[in-house]
N, C-alpha and C positions, 0 to 999 in steps of 0.2 A: 381066465387063463388056465392053461393045462397044468401048471404047477400049484394052482390054488392060491397064489399070492397076487393080490391086487396092490396097486400103488396109488396113493393120493397126492396131489399137488395143488397148491393154492397160492393166491396173491390177493392182497387187499389194497384198493386204491387209497392214496394218502389221506384223503378227507374222511375216510371211514375207519381209520386205524384206532387202536386203543379203546374199542367199544365192545369187544367180545364177539364180534361178528365172525371172525375167523374160527375161533374155537367152537362156536355154535354150528357153523356150516360144515366144517371139517369133521366134527364129531358126528353130525347127522349122516354125512357121507360114509364114514367108517361103519356106523351102525347098520346102514342100509346094505353096504357090501357084505358085512359079516352075516347078514340075514339070508344071503344066497347060499344054497347048498354046496355049490362048487368052490366057494371061497373059504379058505382055512385061516388066512391072515391078511392084514392090510399093512403095508409099509409106507414110510415117508422118509425123505432124506432132507438134510439141511446142513449148512456150514456151521462149524463150531462157533464162529463169531456172530451168527444171526440170532441174537437174543430173543427177539419177538417170535420168530418161528419156533425156537426151542420152547418157549412158553406155551405156545399153542399145542405143540406135540405132547408135552408133559401133561397139560391140562386135560387132554382127551384120553389119557391113560396109556399112551404108547411107551414102550420101554426100549432102551438102547440094545441093539443086537450086534453092532459092528461098525465097520467103516467101508467106504467105497471111494475110489479115486474119480474125480471129475476130470475130463479131458484137459481143461486149461486152467481151472480155478483151484485145484488142490483137493484136499480131503473133505469128504462128505460123511456126516454121521448118519447111520441108518437106524431107524426106530421101527417098532412093529407092535401091533396089537393082534393077538390071536383069538380065534373063536373059543369061547369057554364051554 
């Protein structure tokens, strides 16, 4: 992307939940993206009520940076991990 910000999104099928797969896979994707010279940060969004997604985001070291409105479902929390 021209602004150096990539976004990661994910979903885990029900039978594979609560096994750490999401944190492992999303963490690997974030590391891979941050390894590219044109990427300065990776962002992820989730709803405040989505406890499992919040756990994944925090486990991989993303930090809250603000909010964004979803067209029909309300407020989304925005998290980011920047290149060090």
